[in-house]
C-alpha positions in Angstrom: -12.6 14.0 3.7 -13.8 11.3 1.4 -12.3 7.9 0.9 -8.7 6.9 1.6 -7.4 4.3 -0.7 -4.4 2.2 0.0 -3.3 -0.2 -2.6 -0.5 -2.7 -3.1 0.5 -6.3 -3.7 0.3 -7.1 0.1 2.5 -10.2 -0.5 2.2 -10.6 2.5 0.8 -7.5 4.4 3.0 -6.7 7.4 2.9 -4.4 10.4 4.5 -1.6 8.3 1.4 -1.7 6.0 -0.9 -1.6 9.0 1.1 1.4 10.5 0.7 3.3 7.2 -3.0 2.6 7.1 -3.5 3.6 10.7 -1.5 6.8 10.3 -3.4 7.8 7.1 -6.8 7.1 8.8 -5.8 9.3 11.7 -4.1 12.0 9.6 -6.9 12.3 7.0 -9.9 11.6 9.3 -11.1 9.0 6.8 -14.7 8.2 6.6 -13.7 5.0 4.8 -10.4 3.2 4.3 -10.4 0.9 1.2 -7.5 -1.5 1.0 -6.9 -2.5 -2.6 -5.1 -5.7 -3.2 -3.7 -5.5 -6.6 -4.7 -8.7 -8.5 -1.9 -8.5 -11.0 0.5 -5.7 -10.2 2.0 -4.1 -13.3 5.2 -3.3 -11.5 6.2 -6.5 -9.8 5.8 -10.3 -9.6 3.8 -11.8 -6.7 4.5 -15.0 -4.8 1.1 -15.8 -3.5 -2.1 -16.0 -5.5 -4.5 -13.0 -5.6 -7.0 -15.0 -3.5 -4.4 -15.8 -0.8 -3.2 -12.2 -0.7 -6.8 -11.0 -0.4 -7.4 -13.3 2.5 -4.1 -12.1 4.1 -5.1 -8.5 3.7 -8.6 -9.1 5.2 -6.8 -10.7 8.2 -4.4 -7.7 8.5 -7.1 -5.1 8.0 -10.2 -6.6 9.7 -12.1 -3.4 10.1 -11.6 -2.0 6.7 -13.1 -2.4 3.2 -10.6 -4.9 1.7 -11.1 -5.7 -2.0 -9.3 -7.1 -5.0 -8.2 -4.5 -7.5 -8.3 -6.0 -11.0 -6.5 -3.0 -12.6 -2.8 -3.3 -13.0 -2.4 0.5 -13.0 -3.7 3.1 -10.5 -5.0 5.4 -13.2 -7.2 2.6 -14.7 -8.8 2.1 -11.3 -9.4 5.8 -10.8 -11.0 6.0 -14.3 -13.7 3.4 -13.5 -14.4 3.6 -9.7 -16.7 6.3 -8.5 -14.7 7.1 -5.3 -15.8 10.2 -3.5 -12.8 12.7 -3.2 -10.2 10.0 -3.0 -6.9 10.2 -1.4 -4.5 7.5 -2.6 -1.8 6.5 0.0 1.7 5.5 -1.1 5.0 5.2 0.7 7.8 7.6 0.1 9.7 4.9 -1.8 6.8 4.5 -4.2 6.5 8.3 -4.7 10.2 8.6 -5.6 9.1 6.5 -8.7 5.8 8.2 -9.2 6.9 9.9 -12.5 7.3 6.4 -14.0 3.6 5.5 -13.2 1.2 5.4 -16.0 -0.3 8.8 -16.4 0.9 10.4 -13.2 -0.7 13.7 -13.9 -4.0 12.1 -14.5 -3.7 10.2 -11.3 -3.4 13.6 -9.5 -6.4 14.9 -11.4 -8.5 12.1 -10.2 -7.2 11.7 -6.6 -4.9 13.4 -4.1 -1.8 11.5 -3.3 -0.9 11.0 0.3 2.8 10.2 0.8 3.9 8.4 4.0 7.4 9.5 4.9 9.6 8.4 7.7 12.4 10.2 9.6 15.6 10.3 7.6 14.1 9.8 4.2 15.9 12.1 1.8 13.6 15.2 1.3 15.4 16.2 -2.0 14.1 12.9 -3.5 10.6 14.0 -2.8 11.2 17.6 -3.9 12.7 16.4 -7.3 9.4 14.5 -8.0 7.2 17.4 -6.8 9.1 19.9 -9.1 8.1 17.9 -12.2 4.4 17.6 -11.5 1.7 19.7 -13.1 -0.3 19.6 -9.8 2.1 19.3 -6.9 -0.5 20.8 -4.5 -2.4 17.5 -4.9 0.4 15.7 -3.0 0.1 15.6 0.8 2.7 14.3 3.1 2.4 12.7 6.5 5.0 11.1 8.7 5.0 7.6 10.1 7.4 6.0 12.6 10.0 3.7 11.1 9.0 0.1 10.9 11.6 -2.6 9.9 9.0 -5.0 8.4 9.4 -5.7 4.7 7.4 -8.3 2.6 10.7 -9.7 1.1 12.0 -10.4 4.6 8.7 -12.0 5.7 8.7 -14.3 2.7 12.2 -15.3 3.4 11.5 -16.0 7.1 8.4 -18.0 6.2 10.3 -20.0 3.6 12.9 -20.9 6.3 10.2 -21.9 8.8 11.2 -19.0 11.1 8.8 -17.2 13.4 7.1 -14.1 11.9 6.0 -12.6 15.2 6.5 -8.9 15.4 6.6 -8.5 11.6 3.0 -9.3 10.5 -0.3 -9.3 12.5 -1.1 -12.6 14.4 -4.0 -13.4 12.1 -1.6 -13.2 9.1 0.9 -15.5 10.9 -1.9 -18.1 11.2 -3.1 -17.8 7.6 0.5 -18.2 6.2 1.0 -21.3 8.4 -2.5 -22.8 7.6 -2.1 -22.3 3.9 1.6 -23.2 3.7 2.4 -19.9 2.0 5.9 -18.7 0.9 7.3 -22.3 1.5 9.7 -23.6 -1.1 
């Protein structure tokens, strides 16, 4: 298998993100895992700067190739980057909205999509999306254990000065504290 790509805002990266990356690495026997920190996500606002989110992602994924992705859309990245046989990892929630992505069929022409599912996620939601794709065979599913961490909750706890232990890697906790991130 070629390269596994895992992109997102990572605002901040949490243990759920790390679990998805670890499961994808294992499931797809990745030669390389590239973590793509979206500089200016086209689908959401960010709370920390791109530079801070990049530093946080490097702390969360110390053994991977972590880089800033200047492309607001996945298809734009895949058009210009010469990745070898890429597999692009998303969560089941993101896949549910895949048809709203810019050029979803072209994304599947340029990369296979690996969808991380968790027990209890409604299969019919995934099947509805698959049924509307030109290349559904390019979508691969793999299961992950449930993880309660969510970036929204981490930011709220950080803003309140609450501990983040058990939600984000220790190196990320240190950086959030040192840089005063997510404080009001």
